[in-house]
DRENRO-57664 format. One record per residue (C-alpha): residue number from 1; residue in one letter; x, y, z. Coordinates in nm, 3 decimals. Layout:
N
(NUM; A; (X; Y; Z)) ...
END
This chain:
589
(1; X; (0.735; 2.353; 1.946)) (2; X; (0.917; 2.030; 1.983)) (3; X; (1.255; 1.972; 1.818)) (4; X; (1.276; 1.739; 1.504)) (5; X; (1.446; 1.438; 1.485)) (6; X; (1.594; 1.452; 1.121)) (7; X; (1.606; 1.104; 0.989)) (8; X; (1.561; 0.895; 0.628)) (9; X; (1.551; 0.547; 0.511)) (10; X; (1.906; 0.431; 0.371)) (11; X; (1.797; 0.084; 0.312)) (12; X; (1.511; -0.135; 0.381)) (13; X; (1.431; -0.490; 0.397)) (14; X; (1.033; -0.572; 0.477)) (15; X; (1.032; -0.397; 0.884)) (16; X; (1.362; -0.382; 0.858)) (17; X; (1.554; -0.050; 0.782)) (18; X; (1.863; 0.144; 0.774)) (19; X; (1.826; 0.504; 0.911)) (20; X; (2.002; 0.804; 0.818)) (21; X; (2.014; 1.020; 1.116)) (22; X; (2.066; 1.404; 1.125)) (23; X; (2.150; 1.541; 0.747)) (24; X; (2.048; 1.319; 0.489)) (25; X; (2.371; 1.396; 0.258)) (26; X; (2.605; 1.311; 0.518)) (27; X; (2.388; 1.095; 0.796)) (28; X; (2.563; 1.131; 1.157)) (29; X; (2.492; 0.790; 1.293)) (30; X; (2.302; 0.477; 1.102)) (31; X; (2.073; 0.219; 1.245)) (32; X; (2.013; -0.031; 1.388)) (33; X; (2.187; 0.172; 1.672)) (34; X; (2.285; 0.154; 2.054)) (35; X; (2.091; 0.317; 2.325)) (36; X; (2.262; 0.401; 2.646)) (37; X; (2.167; 0.426; 2.991)) (38; X; (2.285; 0.529; 3.312)) (39; X; (2.393; 0.206; 3.411)) (40; X; (2.663; 0.257; 3.134)) (41; X; (3.037; 0.278; 3.123)) (42; X; (3.187; 0.559; 2.899)) (43; X; (3.284; 0.308; 2.611)) (44; X; (2.937; 0.205; 2.543)) (45; X; (2.808; 0.538; 2.589)) (46; X; (3.098; 0.671; 2.331)) (47; X; (2.938; 0.449; 2.058)) (48; X; (2.582; 0.502; 2.158)) (49; X; (2.331; 0.745; 1.916)) (50; X; (2.086; 0.829; 2.214)) (51; X; (2.133; 0.822; 2.577)) (52; X; (1.835; 0.742; 2.824)) (53; X; (1.810; 0.845; 3.193)) (54; X; (1.503; 0.730; 3.411)) (55; X; (1.364; 0.944; 3.708)) (56; X; (1.263; 0.785; 4.020)) (57; X; (0.975; 0.931; 4.046)) (58; X; (0.643; 0.730; 4.029)) (59; X; (0.530; 0.727; 3.731)) (60; X; (0.898; 0.737; 3.619)) (61; X; (0.983; 0.962; 3.316)) (62; X; (1.225; 0.873; 3.065)) (63; X; (1.458; 1.140; 2.867)) (64; X; (1.665; 1.052; 2.552)) (65; X; (1.891; 1.284; 2.397)) (66; X; (2.183; 1.236; 2.172)) (67; X; (2.532; 1.400; 2.141)) (68; X; (2.474; 1.437; 1.771)) (69; X; (2.359; 1.743; 1.571)) (70; X; (2.055; 1.559; 1.423)) (71; X; (1.760; 1.887; 1.421)) (72; X; (1.697; 1.962; 1.082)) (73; X; (1.681; 2.182; 0.899)) (74; X; (2.074; 2.334; 0.996)) (75; X; (2.186; 2.028; 1.203)) (76; X; (2.441; 2.316; 1.365)) (77; X; (2.388; 2.220; 1.721)) (78; X; (2.317; 1.880; 1.979)) (79; X; (2.000; 1.753; 2.009)) (80; X; (1.687; 1.674; 2.013)) (81; X; (1.624; 1.633; 2.373)) (82; X; (1.309; 1.403; 2.430)) (83; X; (1.107; 1.387; 2.806)) (84; X; (0.792; 1.171; 2.875)) (85; X; (0.581; 1.035; 3.158)) (86; X; (0.522; 0.658; 3.121)) (87; X; (0.245; 0.649; 3.302)) (88; X; (0.191; 0.326; 3.498)) (89; X; (0.262; 0.020; 3.290)) (90; X; (0.037; -0.326; 3.380)) (91; X; (0.169; -0.657; 3.338)) (92; X; (0.073; -0.796; 2.986)) (93; X; (-0.139; -1.058; 3.146)) (94; X; (-0.394; -0.744; 3.317)) (95; X; (-0.459; -0.677; 2.937)) (96; X; (-0.829; -0.647; 3.023)) (97; X; (-0.739; -0.371; 3.295)) (98; X; (-0.698; 0.002; 3.290)) (99; X; (-0.379; 0.189; 3.419)) (100; X; (-0.558; 0.511; 3.453)) (101; X; (-0.290; 0.757; 3.369)) (102; X; (-0.152; 0.684; 3.057)) (103; X; (0.226; 0.768; 2.925)) (104; X; (0.305; 1.115; 2.724)) (105; X; (0.227; 1.125; 2.378)) (106; X; (0.498; 1.336; 2.166)) (107; X; (0.811; 1.268; 1.983)) (108; X; (0.903; 1.036; 2.249)) (109; X; (0.606; 0.776; 2.256)) (110; X; (0.607; 0.509; 2.564)) (111; X; (0.378; 0.209; 2.508)) (112; X; (0.311; -0.101; 2.697)) (113; X; (0.133; -0.378; 2.574)) (114; X; (-0.157; -0.258; 2.808)) (115; X; (-0.177; 0.092; 2.634)) (116; X; (-0.206; -0.039; 2.304)) (117; X; (-0.581; -0.225; 2.424)) (118; X; (-0.683; 0.118; 2.644)) (119; X; (-0.566; 0.428; 2.482)) (120; X; (-0.762; 0.616; 2.215)) (121; X; (-0.505; 0.889; 2.193)) (122; X; (-0.276; 0.617; 2.010)) (123; X; (-0.524; 0.657; 1.722)) (124; X; (-0.483; 1.066; 1.685)) (125; X; (-0.362; 1.149; 1.306)) (126; X; (-0.165; 1.378; 1.420)) (127; X; (0.062; 1.176; 1.654)) (128; X; (0.403; 1.130; 1.434)) (129; X; (0.669; 1.033; 1.721)) (130; X; (1.043; 0.996; 1.615)) (131; X; (1.117; 0.735; 1.904)) (132; X; (0.843; 0.450; 2.037)) (133; X; (0.966; 0.271; 2.326)) (134; X; (0.795; -0.065; 2.379)) (135; X; (0.822; -0.075; 2.789)) (136; X; (0.710; -0.417; 2.864)) (137; X; (0.920; -0.583; 2.572)) (138; X; (1.088; -0.849; 2.816)) (139; X; (0.753; -0.911; 2.973)) (140; X; (0.590; -0.988; 2.631)) (141; X; (0.868; -1.201; 2.475)) (142; X; (0.784; -1.454; 2.720)) (143; X; (0.414; -1.480; 2.658)) (144; X; (0.376; -1.658; 2.296)) (145; X; (0.271; -1.433; 1.986)) (146; X; (0.252; -1.114; 2.214)) (147; X; (0.596; -0.971; 2.102)) (148; X; (0.551; -0.986; 1.740)) (149; X; (0.188; -0.902; 1.769)) (150; X; (0.302; -0.585; 1.936)) (151; X; (0.592; -0.482; 1.760)) (152; X; (0.413; -0.497; 1.407)) (153; X; (0.085; -0.313; 1.565)) (154; X; (0.351; -0.041; 1.641)) (155; X; (0.490; -0.037; 1.299)) (156; X; (0.184; 0.026; 1.109)) (157; X; (0.046; 0.228; 1.310)) (158; X; (0.358; 0.488; 1.338)) (159; X; (0.620; 0.392; 1.029)) (160; X; (0.818; 0.697; 1.088)) (161; X; (0.976; 0.660; 1.419)) (162; X; (1.233; 0.385; 1.562)) (163; X; (1.165; 0.136; 1.765)) (164; X; (1.318; 0.081; 2.137)) (165; X; (1.254; -0.271; 2.308)) (166; X; (1.426; -0.234; 2.624)) (167; X; (1.627; -0.481; 2.825)) (168; X; (1.537; -0.714; 2.524)) (169; X; (1.831; -0.673; 2.281)) (170; X; (2.155; -0.843; 2.254)) (171; X; (2.385; -1.012; 2.003)) (172; X; (2.237; -1.349; 2.053)) (173; X; (1.889; -1.162; 1.914)) (174; X; (1.945; -0.806; 1.678)) (175; X; (1.896; -0.998; 1.351)) (176; X; (1.574; -1.150; 1.487)) (177; X; (1.431; -0.829; 1.649)) (178; X; (1.592; -0.596; 1.331)) (179; X; (1.386; -0.841; 1.132)) (180; X; (1.060; -0.777; 1.343)) (181; X; (1.190; -0.423; 1.298)) (182; X; (1.407; -0.334; 1.586)) (183; X; (1.588; 0.012; 1.534)) (184; X; (1.788; 0.080; 1.887)) (185; X; (1.949; -0.221; 2.150)) (186; X; (2.074; -0.118; 2.494)) (187; X; (2.297; -0.327; 2.655)) (188; X; (2.151; -0.492; 2.978)) (189; X; (2.130; -0.810; 2.886)) (190; X; (2.537; -0.803; 2.800)) (191; X; (2.602; -0.635; 3.110)) (192; X; (2.370; -0.900; 3.296)) (193; X; (2.576; -1.171; 3.106)) (194; X; (2.883; -1.034; 3.242)) (195; X; (2.789; -1.038; 3.622)) (196; X; (2.746; -1.412; 3.612)) (197; X; (3.064; -1.471; 3.449)) (198; X; (2.947; -1.548; 3.085)) (199; X; (3.066; -1.334; 2.747)) (200; X; (2.705; -1.284; 2.519)) (201; X; (2.774; -1.365; 2.135)) (202; X; (2.603; -1.342; 1.839)) (203; X; (2.615; -1.750; 1.899)) (204; X; (2.462; -1.693; 2.272)) (205; X; (2.647; -1.657; 2.622)) (206; X; (2.930; -1.905; 2.696)) (207; X; (3.239; -1.889; 2.952)) (208; X; (3.536; -1.704; 2.888)) (209; X; (3.832; -1.938; 2.691)) (210; X; (4.149; -1.967; 2.892)) (211; X; (4.321; -1.659; 2.847)) (212; X; (4.045; -1.441; 2.719)) (213; X; (3.940; -1.162; 2.870)) (214; X; (3.585; -1.122; 3.014)) (215; X; (3.517; -0.748; 3.033)) (216; X; (3.267; -0.414; 2.931)) (217; X; (3.530; -0.386; 2.545)) (218; X; (3.503; -0.720; 2.438)) (219; X; (3.158; -0.787; 2.486)) (220; X; (3.053; -0.438; 2.376)) (221; X; (3.330; -0.549; 2.024)) (222; X; (3.085; -0.879; 1.999)) (223; X; (2.757; -0.663; 1.990)) (224; X; (2.926; -0.401; 1.751)) (225; X; (2.973; -0.657; 1.580)) (226; X; (2.657; -0.819; 1.576)) (227; X; (2.475; -0.487; 1.533)) (228; X; (2.704; -0.386; 1.211)) (229; X; (2.597; -0.749; 1.013)) (230; X; (2.263; -0.703; 1.065)) (231; X; (2.285; -0.317; 0.912)) (232; X; (2.454; -0.526; 0.613)) (233; X; (2.266; -0.808; 0.575)) (234; X; (1.946; -0.536; 0.581)) (235; X; (2.139; -0.338; 0.301)) (236; X; (2.157; -0.716; 0.055)) (237; X; (1.861; -0.834; 0.163)) (238; X; (1.944; -1.152; 0.366)) (239; X; (1.847; -1.032; 0.694)) (240; X; (1.608; -1.356; 0.662)) (241; X; (1.878; -1.585; 0.656)) (242; X; (2.101; -1.398; 0.939)) (243; X; (1.770; -1.401; 1.164)) (244; X; (1.701; -1.792; 1.067)) (245; X; (2.071; -1.876; 1.176)) (246; X; (2.040; -1.654; 1.484)) (247; X; (1.744; -1.790; 1.656)) (248; X; (1.841; -2.103; 1.665)) (249; X; (2.001; -1.985; 1.988)) (250; X; (1.691; -2.065; 2.181)) (251; X; (1.366; -2.247; 2.154)) (252; X; (1.193; -1.900; 2.214)) (253; X; (1.330; -1.729; 1.934)) (254; X; (1.228; -1.967; 1.708)) (255; X; (0.921; -1.959; 1.871)) (256; X; (0.926; -1.549; 1.762)) (257; X; (0.964; -1.620; 1.380)) (258; X; (0.689; -1.896; 1.367)) (259; X; (0.439; -1.664; 1.539)) (260; X; (0.606; -1.350; 1.279)) (261; X; (0.567; -1.572; 0.991)) (262; X; (0.206; -1.667; 1.088)) (263; X; (0.121; -1.261; 1.149)) (264; X; (0.246; -1.208; 0.832)) (265; X; (0.041; -1.382; 0.573)) (266; X; (-0.250; -1.177; 0.485)) (267; X; (-0.017; -0.866; 0.500)) (268; X; (0.063; -0.814; 0.129)) (269; X; (0.246; -0.402; 0.178)) (270; X; (0.537; -0.538; 0.304)) (271; X; (0.624; -0.741; -0.014)) (272; X; (0.842; -0.618; -0.344)) (273; X; (0.718; -0.622; -0.700)) (274; X; (1.050; -0.689; -0.841)) (275; X; (1.368; -0.756; -0.716)) (276; X; (1.491; -0.430; -0.639)) (277; X; (1.844; -0.477; -0.623)) (278; X; (1.828; -0.817; -0.463)) (279; X; (2.023; -1.076; -0.692)) (280; X; (1.799; -1.341; -0.508)) (281; X; (1.580; -1.443; -0.218)) (282; X; (1.708; -1.783; -0.020)) (283; X; (1.509; -2.082; 0.064)) (284; X; (1.811; -2.258; 0.233)) (285; X; (1.641; -2.415; 0.516)) (286; X; (1.255; -2.570; 0.592)) (287; X; (1.210; -2.237; 0.843)) (288; X; (1.230; -2.012; 0.541)) (289; X; (0.971; -2.226; 0.379)) (290; X; (0.755; -2.005; 0.586)) (291; X; (0.812; -1.701; 0.437)) (292; X; (0.548; -1.441; 0.329)) (293; X; (0.691; -1.438; -0.057)) (294; X; (0.619; -1.823; -0.046)) (295; X; (0.286; -1.806; 0.120)) (296; X; (0.184; -1.536; -0.169)) (297; X; (0.288; -1.704; -0.465)) (298; X; (0.120; -1.998; -0.365)) (299; X; (-0.219; -1.813; -0.329)) (300; X; (-0.207; -1.621; -0.603)) (301; X; (-0.116; -1.951; -0.777)) (302; X; (-0.406; -2.182; -0.641)) (303; X; (-0.641; -1.871; -0.650)) (304; X; (-0.565; -1.596; -0.932)) (305; X; (-0.349; -1.754; -1.229)) (306; X; (-0.503; -1.825; -1.500)) (307; X; (-0.288; -1.993; -1.823)) (308; X; (-0.237; -1.818; -2.138)) (309; X; (-0.559; -1.892; -2.363)) (310; X; (-0.617; -2.203; -2.535)) (311; X; (-0.322; -2.332; -2.361)) (312; X; (-0.510; -2.549; -2.111)) (313; X; (-0.506; -2.838; -2.353)) (314; X; (-0.196; -3.044; -2.231)) (315; X; (-0.008; -2.984; -1.941)) (316; X; (0.357; -3.075; -1.900)) (317; X; (0.507; -3.059; -1.542)) (318; X; (0.844; -3.055; -1.591)) (319; X; (1.163; -3.032; -1.277)) (320; X; (1.300; -2.744; -1.170)) (321; X; (1.667; -2.658; -1.240)) (322; X; (1.933; -2.480; -1.009)) (323; X; (1.976; -2.157; -1.310)) (324; X; (1.707; -1.915; -1.364)) (325; X; (1.501; -1.894; -1.555)) (326; X; (1.503; -2.249; -1.576)) (327; X; (1.503; -2.248; -1.963)) (328; X; (1.876; -2.099; -1.960)) (329; X; (1.981; -2.403; -1.800)) (330; X; (2.065; -2.731; -1.976)) (331; X; (1.818; -2.950; -1.838)) (332; X; (1.526; -2.730; -1.975)) (333; X; (1.707; -2.720; -2.338)) (334; X; (1.699; -3.063; -2.306)) (335; X; (1.322; -3.086; -2.243)) (336; X; (1.248; -2.818; -2.525)) (337; X; (1.399; -2.989; -2.767)) (338; X; (1.210; -3.333; -2.699)) (339; X; (0.888; -3.153; -2.613)) (340; X; (0.936; -3.013; -2.950)) (341; X; (0.637; -2.765; -2.966)) (342; X; (0.521; -2.440; -2.801)) (343; X; (0.133; -2.514; -2.750)) (344; X; (0.248; -2.748; -2.427)) (345; X; (0.149; -2.566; -2.075)) (346; X; (0.471; -2.609; -1.922)) (347; X; (0.443; -2.613; -1.515)) (348; X; (0.778; -2.636; -1.334)) (349; X; (0.768; -2.837; -1.023)) (350; X; (0.978; -2.660; -0.752)) (351; X; (0.975; -2.619; -0.369)) (352; X; (0.884; -2.401; -0.174)) (353; X; (0.695; -2.190; -0.440)) (354; X; (0.513; -2.526; -0.580)) (355; X; (0.466; -2.461; -0.927)) (356; X; (0.586; -2.236; -1.147)) (357; X; (0.408; -2.195; -1.526)) (358; X; (0.669; -2.164; -1.791)) (359; X; (0.481; -1.827; -1.852)) (360; X; (0.585; -1.688; -1.521)) (361; X; (0.931; -1.806; -1.501)) (362; X; (1.096; -1.453; -1.568)) (363; X; (0.876; -1.287; -1.268)) (364; X; (1.020; -1.206; -0.880)) (365; X; (1.020; -1.431; -0.665)) (366; X; (1.010; -1.737; -0.948)) (367; X; (1.296; -1.615; -1.145)) (368; X; (1.540; -1.538; -0.866)) (369; X; (1.517; -1.798; -0.551)) (370; X; (1.782; -2.033; -0.450)) (371; X; (1.734; -2.359; -0.259)) (372; X; (1.962; -2.626; -0.219)) (373; X; (1.857; -2.947; -0.461)) (374; X; (1.867; -3.243; -0.301)) (375; X; (1.599; -3.433; -0.502)) (376; X; (1.433; -3.524; -0.164)) (377; X; (1.070; -3.463; -0.083)) (378; X; (0.906; -3.360; 0.259)) (379; X; (0.565; -3.452; 0.309)) (380; X; (0.467; -3.097; 0.310)) (381; X; (0.646; -2.980; 0.035)) (382; X; (0.423; -3.297; -0.168)) (383; X; (0.102; -3.184; -0.021)) (384; X; (0.172; -2.841; -0.159)) (385; X; (0.272; -2.925; -0.504)) (386; X; (-0.032; -3.192; -0.496)) (387; X; (-0.296; -2.952; -0.384)) (388; X; (-0.204; -2.691; -0.653)) (389; X; (-0.208; -2.944; -0.954)) (390; X; (-0.547; -2.993; -0.869)) (391; X; (-0.603; -2.647; -0.796)) (392; X; (-0.460; -2.583; -1.159)) (393; X; (-0.699; -2.873; -1.264)) (394; X; (-1.009; -2.770; -1.101)) (395; X; (-0.937; -2.435; -1.300)) (396; X; (-0.881; -2.504; -1.630)) (397; X; (-1.017; -2.728; -1.886)) (398; X; (-0.678; -2.973; -1.948)) (399; X; (-0.709; -3.305; -2.138)) (400; X; (-0.388; -3.439; -2.142)) (401; X; (-0.133; -3.463; -1.885)) (402; X; (0.245; -3.579; -1.895)) (403; X; (0.462; -3.591; -1.580)) (404; X; (0.817; -3.571; -1.599)) (405; X; (0.838; -3.383; -1.287)) (406; X; (0.961; -3.752; -1.085)) (407; X; (0.663; -3.696; -0.833)) (408; X; (0.400; -3.931; -0.868)) (409; X; (0.034; -3.803; -0.934)) (410; X; (-0.269; -4.028; -0.897)) (411; X; (-0.529; -3.790; -1.013)) (412; X; (-0.908; -3.825; -1.028)) (413; X; (-1.043; -3.833; -1.418)) (414; X; (-0.677; -3.834; -1.591)) (415; X; (-0.461; -4.091; -1.732)) (416; X; (-0.131; -3.895; -1.665)) (417; X; (0.121; -4.016; -1.842)) (418; X; (0.464; -4.093; -1.630)) (419; X; (0.728; -4.013; -1.913)) (420; X; (1.013; -4.066; -1.599)) (421; X; (0.969; -4.396; -1.473)) (422; X; (1.173; -4.371; -1.200)) (423; X; (1.500; -4.277; -1.442)) (424; X; (1.620; -3.951; -1.434)) (425; X; (1.511; -3.636; -1.565)) (426; X; (1.760; -3.569; -1.882)) (427; X; (1.818; -3.978; -1.955)) (428; X; (1.777; -4.082; -2.305)) (429; X; (1.483; -4.315; -2.286)) (430; X; (1.246; -4.024; -2.010)) (431; X; (1.335; -3.761; -2.263)) (432; X; (1.245; -4.031; -2.565)) (433; X; (0.913; -4.099; -2.361)) (434; X; (0.832; -3.706; -2.321)) (435; X; (0.833; -3.666; -2.711)) (436; X; (0.620; -3.956; -2.808)) (437; X; (0.387; -3.842; -2.519)) (438; X; (0.377; -3.481; -2.655)) (439; X; (0.308; -3.658; -3.023)) (440; X; (0.062; -3.851; -2.909)) (441; X; (-0.104; -3.545; -2.775)) (442; X; (-0.071; -3.393; -3.140)) (443; X; (-0.183; -3.675; -3.344)) (444; X; (-0.453; -3.809; -3.107)) (445; X; (-0.597; -3.487; -2.922)) (446; X; (-0.547; -3.184; -3.177)) (447; X; (-0.230; -3.015; -2.956)) (448; X; (-0.133; -2.761; -3.191)) (449; X; (0.135; -2.467; -3.220)) (450; X; (0.121; -2.129; -3.139)) (451; X; (0.248; -1.825; -3.339)) (452; X; (0.570; -1.650; -3.243)) (453; X; (0.416; -1.301; -3.177)) (454; X; (0.142; -1.509; -3.016)) (455; X; (0.366; -1.699; -2.801)) (456; X; (0.557; -1.348; -2.651)) (457; X; (0.246; -1.193; -2.600)) (458; X; (0.085; -1.450; -2.378)) (459; X; (0.372; -1.460; -2.204)) (460; X; (0.324; -1.116; -2.131)) (461; X; (-0.022; -1.084; -2.088)) (462; X; (0.029; -1.403; -1.824)) (463; X; (0.303; -1.137; -1.644)) (464; X; (0.084; -0.843; -1.637)) (465; X; (-0.203; -1.044; -1.505)) (466; X; (0.056; -1.136; -1.189)) (467; X; (0.172; -0.806; -1.147)) (468; X; (-0.111; -0.606; -1.225)) (469; X; (-0.409; -0.804; -1.198)) (470; X; (-0.551; -0.741; -1.568)) (471; X; (-0.411; -0.747; -1.899)) (472; X; (-0.660; -0.514; -2.080)) (473; X; (-0.384; -0.252; -2.085)) (474; X; (-0.212; -0.498; -2.372)) (475; X; (-0.486; -0.527; -2.651)) (476; X; (-0.438; -0.395; -2.974)) (477; X; (-0.091; -0.408; -2.861)) (478; X; (0.227; -0.586; -3.088)) (479; X; (0.528; -0.713; -2.983)) (480; X; (0.863; -0.591; -3.133)) (481; X; (1.234; -0.594; -3.111)) (482; X; (1.472; -0.850; -2.998)) (483; X; (1.529; -1.034; -2.678)) (484; X; (1.603; -0.984; -2.394)) (485; X; (1.453; -0.614; -2.453)) (486; X; (1.132; -0.677; -2.621)) (487; X; (0.907; -0.350; -2.754)) (488; X; (0.568; -0.341; -2.667)) (489; X; (0.359; -0.099; -2.988)) (490; X; (0.028; -0.020; -3.040)) (491; X; (-0.054; 0.192; -3.310)) (492; X; (0.287; 0.258; -3.390)) (493; X; (0.319; 0.448; -3.037)) (494; X; (0.582; 0.255; -2.787)) (495; X; (0.381; 0.177; -2.497)) (496; X; (0.656; -0.050; -2.278)) (497; X; (1.007; -0.236; -2.268)) (498; X; (1.029; -0.541; -2.087)) (499; X; (1.364; -0.562; -1.873)) (500; X; (1.460; -0.916; -1.794)) (501; X; (1.701; -0.741; -1.519)) (502; X; (1.401; -0.586; -1.378)) (503; X; (1.130; -0.844; -1.435)) (504; X; (0.938; -0.622; -1.549)) (505; X; (0.737; -0.366; -1.764)) (506; X; (0.921; 0.014; -1.814)) (507; X; (0.623; 0.204; -1.886)) (508; X; (0.680; 0.460; -2.180)) (509; X; (0.463; 0.828; -2.150)) (510; X; (0.231; 0.720; -2.409)) (511; X; (0.068; 0.422; -2.228)) (512; X; (-0.021; 0.644; -1.946)) (513; X; (-0.358; 0.710; -2.082)) (514; X; (-0.423; 0.352; -2.141)) (515; X; (-0.347; 0.224; -1.793)) (516; X; (-0.528; 0.495; -1.613)) (517; X; (-0.872; 0.361; -1.835)) (518; X; (-0.774; 0.018; -1.723)) (519; X; (-0.701; 0.085; -1.379)) (520; X; (-0.410; -0.130; -1.426)) (521; X; (-0.174; 0.055; -1.133)) (522; X; (-0.236; 0.131; -0.799)) (523; X; (-0.266; 0.535; -0.774)) (524; X; (-0.120; 0.773; -0.566)) (525; X; (-0.296; 1.140; -0.564)) (526; X; (-0.126; 1.438; -0.479)) (527; X; (-0.238; 1.770; -0.316)) (528; X; (-0.404; 1.955; -0.568)) (529; X; (-0.204; 2.284; -0.464)) (530; X; (0.102; 2.150; -0.571)) (531; X; (0.305; 2.138; -0.886)) (532; X; (0.513; 1.799; -0.905)) (533; X; (0.869; 1.835; -0.987)) (534; X; (1.032; 1.537; -0.851)) (535; X; (0.966; 1.221; -0.598)) (536; X; (0.681; 1.184; -0.433)) (537; X; (0.717; 1.226; -0.046)) (538; X; (0.465; 1.309; 0.254)) (539; X; (0.443; 1.693; 0.199)) (540; X; (0.279; 1.586; -0.144)) (541; X; (0.044; 1.332; -0.127)) (542; X; (-0.269; 1.395; -0.051)) (543; X; (-0.396; 0.976; -0.078)) (544; X; (-0.318; 0.629; -0.230)) (545; X; (-0.394; 0.300; -0.249)) (546; X; (-0.319; 0.018; -0.067)) (547; X; (-0.150; -0.278; -0.077)) (548; X; (0.119; -0.109; -0.281)) (549; X; (0.464; -0.324; -0.300)) (550; X; (0.831; -0.204; -0.340)) (551; X; (0.981; -0.163; -0.650)) (552; X; (0.517; -0.112; -0.747)) (553; X; (0.496; 0.106; -1.048)) (554; X; (0.211; 0.373; -0.978)) (555; X; (0.013; 0.596; -1.167)) (556; X; (0.029; 0.948; -1.032)) (557; X; (-0.308; 1.152; -1.055)) (558; X; (-0.381; 1.510; -0.969)) (559; X; (-0.744; 1.609; -0.932)) (560; X; (-0.817; 1.259; -1.057)) (561; X; (-0.622; 1.347; -1.404)) (562; X; (-0.307; 1.121; -1.455)) (563; X; (-0.006; 1.346; -1.446)) (564; X; (0.249; 1.060; -1.459)) (565; X; (0.403; 0.773; -1.356)) (566; X; (0.646; 0.651; -1.060)) (567; X; (0.774; 0.333; -0.902)) (568; X; (0.792; 0.286; -0.537)) (569; X; (1.089; 0.292; -0.315)) (570; X; (0.915; 0.215; -0.038)) (571; X; (0.634; -0.079; 0.093)) (572; X; (0.262; 0.077; 0.178)) (573; X; (0.290; 0.040; 0.506)) (574; X; (0.556; 0.254; 0.525)) (575; X; (0.350; 0.552; 0.358)) (576; X; (0.128; 0.596; 0.618)) (577; X; (0.438; 0.824; 0.767)) (578; X; (0.772; 0.770; 0.658)) (579; X; (0.961; 1.073; 0.632)) (580; X; (1.160; 1.088; 0.320)) (581; X; (1.115; 0.980; -0.098)) (582; X; (0.867; 0.692; -0.116)) (583; X; (0.862; 0.657; -0.470)) (584; X; (1.071; 0.762; -0.758)) (585; X; (0.949; 1.014; -1.032)) (586; X; (0.928; 0.788; -1.349)) (587; X; (0.719; 0.951; -1.593)) (588; X; (0.591; 1.308; -1.612)) (589; X; (0.297; 1.430; -1.875)) 
END
């Protein structure tokens, strides 16, 4: 029986993870980590988590070993040591050809672009490698789109494995590769740079300065610091920013980032449903506007969002604010005072999310994003906003549009009331025009106020439709308590609490039957024979619904009966094979 590699995920951010290798209570190594080769000196081998040796036979064999005790369950001896044949590897351009002799399968899994296309053994459900080696990563990096496609395929097929792209990593691209999902890094490019008299840093290769020593120790220091920065960024949820900064080191890295963003657009099971420990998502540069969170939000607003019942009467378009949620900002307090009615549908115009309705200003990511505010709009931003406004109008029955956003809108069939007229949103005269426009809607179009409890219920129903695609579980419920922690009750029994910091509901045990009846949450089905005592992991799960997001509430079933609730710690792409906790128990019957 092959020796296992003890590993558990300590931190995660999309495809990037900090793995703890060894005893999970006291990991011997954390990733991203180094893997040394025969060409490395002792300094590199001393800081490397693994060491790789390649034979000179045809086909070659690779052996990966470690100086740490990583073999479960005792973790009292060195290892594991993994060995595999790499088979015959053809160039990626010959992807239609079959090399004949495939690489080995097992704990160490060598793969290539050609093998991904021709080896059916990779589809074997029993194949659960510890380390996957993308042998032709360097060649794939030279062909548009192929590197990120190969990496993403491997991450989804083998979510429990560490990934190594030999010869590709360095301090100048570690953040980008980690963002794609690479875990192990070698020093091939660092040694190549030294041989040409250059120092490879986080900002790319450069010549040494006067008085600066050029040697392996100095180069490794730069590399080690880059790896540490990546690990910190994964832990704090800021890896995208670091990867974007680093991608500017070369046009090729920018290409990889753009191909990766495009590849991500149809995928939902890498996202998060709630902040889950992240203070904010950053959209500092134009490249960040391509992020999957933006695409998912725009898609929701364009195709699935519906305004609270009866609120599609008077649409008021407002500018965004730096403070989130918007209503807590000074500017929006002025807007709300000037509007003077809760019967209007207030929708904020912003970038890069496009539109954020007042009823969804608390949720992720709308209530948790940072962006520099200059007042200038790009043509792409304006096009997105205008198309989203048109989509909103097409799916609702608004009678009046009041535009206080500052963006010029010409909408067929509507006489849009521009309350800014070139002035700032907070000027006395523009606020007066906003007030008069709402009064006009009251007097001429019969705009009516909503009751206080109806206002809260409308908001929570809208949030429920965003989070769960349904609000049926709220039928017959009442809102009690005080902000920011509202209590949702039904027939005197507490169903849920609203938590501002989580931007979501905390369901009570009494809600389980209703959530099951209305098919509100994704389901996780436990094996019939086990007794559920704690958190969810692969060993006790029989099946699960797709498109699980990180932080999402889950309904736990056993024998098709609801037995409790859990909260996802891992997004859905990891559930096919990641060891360790996948969800945390929240309620149990």
